[in-house]
C-alpha positions in Angstrom: 32.9 -11.8 4.1 33.4 -13.5 7.5 29.8 -14.5 7.6 30.1 -16.2 4.2 33.3 -17.8 5.4 31.4 -19.3 8.4 28.5 -20.4 6.2 31.0 -22.3 3.9 32.6 -23.9 7.0 29.3 -25.1 8.4 28.3 -26.6 5.1 31.7 -28.2 4.7 31.4 -29.8 8.1 27.8 -31.0 7.4 28.8 -32.8 4.2 31.7 -34.4 6.1 29.1 -36.0 8.5 29.5 -33.7 11.5 26.4 -34.1 13.8 23.9 -31.3 14.0 24.5 -30.7 17.7 28.2 -30.2 17.0 27.4 -27.8 14.2 25.3 -25.7 16.6 28.1 -25.5 19.1 30.4 -24.4 16.3 27.9 -21.7 15.3 27.9 -20.3 18.8 31.6 -20.0 18.6 31.4 -18.3 15.3 28.9 -15.7 16.7 31.5 -14.9 19.4 34.2 -14.3 16.8 31.9 -12.1 14.7 30.9 -10.1 17.8 34.6 -9.5 18.5 35.0 -8.2 15.0 32.1 -5.8 15.3 33.4 -4.6 18.7 36.8 -3.9 17.2 35.1 -1.6 14.6 32.3 -0.1 16.6 33.4 -0.4 20.2 31.8 -2.3 23.1 28.0 -2.1 23.2 26.9 0.5 25.9 25.2 -0.7 29.0 23.3 2.5 29.4 22.2 5.2 26.9 20.4 8.6 26.7 17.3 9.0 24.6 16.9 12.6 23.7 13.6 13.9 22.4 11.3 17.0 22.6 7.5 17.2 22.5 5.4 19.4 20.2 6.0 22.3 22.6 9.8 21.9 22.4 9.8 20.6 26.0 12.5 18.0 26.7 10.8 14.6 26.9 13.8 12.3 26.8 15.0 9.5 29.1 18.5 9.7 30.5 20.8 7.0 31.9 18.6 4.1 30.9 18.9 0.5 30.0 16.7 -1.1 27.3 14.4 -2.6 30.0 14.2 0.6 32.1 13.5 2.6 28.9 10.6 0.2 28.0 9.1 0.4 31.5 9.2 4.2 31.5 8.0 5.1 28.0 5.5 2.2 27.4 2.6 2.8 29.9 0.8 -0.5 29.1 1.4 -4.2 29.6 1.8 -5.7 26.2 0.7 -9.0 27.6 -2.8 -7.6 28.0 -3.3 -7.5 24.2 -4.1 -10.2 21.6 -2.9 -10.1 17.9 -6.0 -10.9 15.9 -5.9 -11.7 12.1 -8.1 -12.5 9.2 -6.6 -15.3 7.1 -9.3 -17.0 5.0 -6.8 -19.7 3.9 -6.7 -21.3 7.4 -9.3 -22.4 9.9 -11.1 -19.6 11.8 -11.5 -19.8 15.6 -7.9 -21.1 15.7 -4.4 -19.7 16.5 -1.6 -19.3 14.0 2.1 -18.7 14.2 4.8 -18.2 11.5 8.0 -20.3 11.6 11.0 -18.3 12.7 9.1 -15.0 12.9 10.9 -13.1 15.5 14.5 -12.0 16.3 15.1 -13.4 19.8 16.5 -16.9 20.2 14.2 -18.9 22.5 12.0 -15.8 22.7 8.2 -15.8 22.9 6.8 -17.0 19.6 4.5 -14.8 17.5 0.9 -15.9 17.8 -2.3 -14.8 16.0 -6.0 -15.5 16.7 -7.6 -16.1 13.3 -11.2 -14.9 13.0 -13.7 -13.9 10.3 -13.3 -10.3 9.2 -16.5 -9.1 11.0 -14.9 -9.9 14.3 -11.9 -7.7 13.5 -14.1 -4.7 12.9 -16.4 -5.4 15.8 -13.4 -5.7 18.2 -11.7 -2.6 16.7 -14.9 -0.6 17.1 -15.3 -1.8 20.8 -11.7 -0.7 21.6 -12.2 2.7 20.1 -15.5 3.0 22.1 -13.3 2.4 25.1 -11.2 5.5 24.1 -8.2 3.3 23.1 -6.5 3.4 19.7 -6.2 0.3 17.6 -2.9 -0.8 16.0 -3.5 -2.7 12.8 -1.6 -4.2 9.8 -3.0 -4.0 6.3 -2.0 -4.1 2.6 -1.7 -0.3 2.3 -0.7 -0.2 -1.4 -3.9 -1.9 -2.6 -6.8 0.3 -3.9 -5.3 3.4 -2.3 -4.1 6.9 -3.0 -1.4 7.8 -0.4 0.8 10.4 -2.0 -1.7 13.3 -1.5 -5.2 12.4 -0.2 -4.7 9.4 2.0 -7.7 7.4 0.8 -8.3 3.6 1.1 -11.3 2.6 -1.0 -12.4 -0.2 -3.3 -14.2 2.4 -5.4 -11.1 4.6 -5.9 -10.1 3.3 -9.3 -12.3 2.0 -12.2 -10.0 -0.7 -13.4 -12.6 -2.3 -15.7 -13.3 1.1 -17.5 -9.6 1.7 -18.1 -8.4 -1.8 -19.0 -11.5 -3.5 -20.3 -11.1 -6.5 -18.0 -11.9 -7.5 -14.5 -9.7 -8.5 -11.5 -11.5 -11.4 -9.8 -9.3 -12.8 -7.1 -10.8 -12.9 -3.7 -8.8 -12.3 -0.4 -7.9 -16.0 0.0 -6.6 -16.2 -3.6 -4.6 -13.0 -3.3 -2.8 -14.4 -0.3 -2.2 -17.7 -2.0 -0.7 -16.0 -5.0 1.3 -13.4 -3.0 -0.8 -10.6 -4.3 -2.1 -9.6 -0.9 -0.3 -9.4 2.5 0.3 -7.2 5.5 2.7 -4.5 4.3 2.3 -1.6 6.7 1.2 -0.9 10.3 -0.9 2.1 11.3 -3.4 3.1 14.0 -7.2 3.6 14.1 -8.2 6.6 16.1 -11.9 6.8 15.2 -14.8 5.6 13.0 -18.0 6.8 11.4 -21.2 4.7 11.7 -24.8 5.4 10.6 -27.7 5.3 13.0 -29.0 1.8 13.4 -26.0 0.2 11.6 -23.4 -1.3 13.9 -20.8 -1.6 11.1 -18.6 1.5 10.6 -18.8 3.0 7.2 -15.4 4.7 7.5 -12.3 4.6 9.7 -10.0 7.4 10.8 -6.4 6.3 10.3 -3.3 7.8 11.8 -0.2 7.2 9.6 3.4 7.9 10.3 4.4 9.5 7.0 4.2 13.1 8.0 1.5 15.8 7.9 1.8 16.8 4.2 -0.4 14.0 3.0 -4.0 13.1 3.9 -5.7 15.4 6.4 -2.6 16.6 8.5 -1.3 13.1 8.4 -4.7 11.3 8.9 -6.2 9.0 6.3 -9.7 7.7 5.6 -10.6 4.0 5.1 -13.9 2.7 3.8 -15.7 -0.4 5.1 -15.3 -2.4 1.9 -11.6 -1.7 1.9 -11.3 -2.9 5.5 -13.0 -6.2 4.5 -10.7 -6.9 1.6 -7.3 -5.6 2.7 -7.3 -5.6 6.5 -5.3 -8.5 8.0 -4.5 -7.7 11.6 -5.7 -5.8 14.6 -4.3 -5.8 18.2 -7.1 -5.9 20.8 -7.3 -5.9 24.6 -7.8 -9.4 26.0 -10.6 -8.2 28.3 -12.7 -7.3 25.3 -12.6 -10.8 23.9 -15.6 -13.1 24.2 -15.2 -16.1 26.5 -14.9 -18.4 23.5 -12.2 -16.3 21.8 -10.4 -15.9 25.1 -10.4 -19.7 25.6 -9.1 -20.3 22.1 -6.3 -17.7 22.6 -5.2 -19.2 25.9 -5.5 -22.9 25.0 -5.3 -23.3 21.3 -2.3 -25.1 19.7 -1.2 -22.8 16.8 -1.1 -23.8 13.2 2.5 -23.3 12.0 2.8 -21.3 8.8 6.1 -21.4 6.7 8.7 -18.8 7.1 7.8 -17.2 3.7 4.1 -16.9 4.5 2.4 -13.5 3.8 1.2 -13.5 7.4 4.8 -12.8 8.5 5.3 -9.7 6.2 4.2 -6.8 8.4 7.1 -4.8 9.9 
């Protein structure tokens, strides 16, 4: 209720001609008031906390008396600045960087940035990272052409839509994105791939999901190459694996700004 009260007040002042800089100052004061209300209900935010966890052998693996920064330093053994977020967005120029307006939850924080490349570069870089014994975080449209309740399969050949409905579905990847029929909806991890002798392109990918061990093969899914091409949107790759050209574009490119509602900002 108080947030709506603040929204009404800001709009009222705007229509009365109050300058935008003054409205921003008023908004900061409103945030202070709302923080006080939350503190009355929930108490003051703790400066330290205990993270309690146990590993698969029931051995304690928690972190005690930590702050958010000390927790991150202790449990994340990598420098996230060493990685590049790479996407395949056929609506926009390749060999360019992208960002999404207002994507992120930190005021004045580091903006989200993507390196937009043709799909073959995504699978080549993902394969190279797996060859270096490192998993690959990725974002895809997991609900498309998939069976996830039991078998954990992602394949374009999984369903015969034409045989059932007597019609075809002809939108390509670019059109699916334009009509909000395709976007990043889920994040998972590649832990392996299958490739035939003499063919550099993997035929299948081993996917580690986070939905428990009762589905797929003990929690692992399988993804075919044709599904990767059509429904894969994002992979996170070590900078040192990039070609000199792609590294230069990443470091120097001025990003294309996509609107706040763009499907490239959907993955959580």
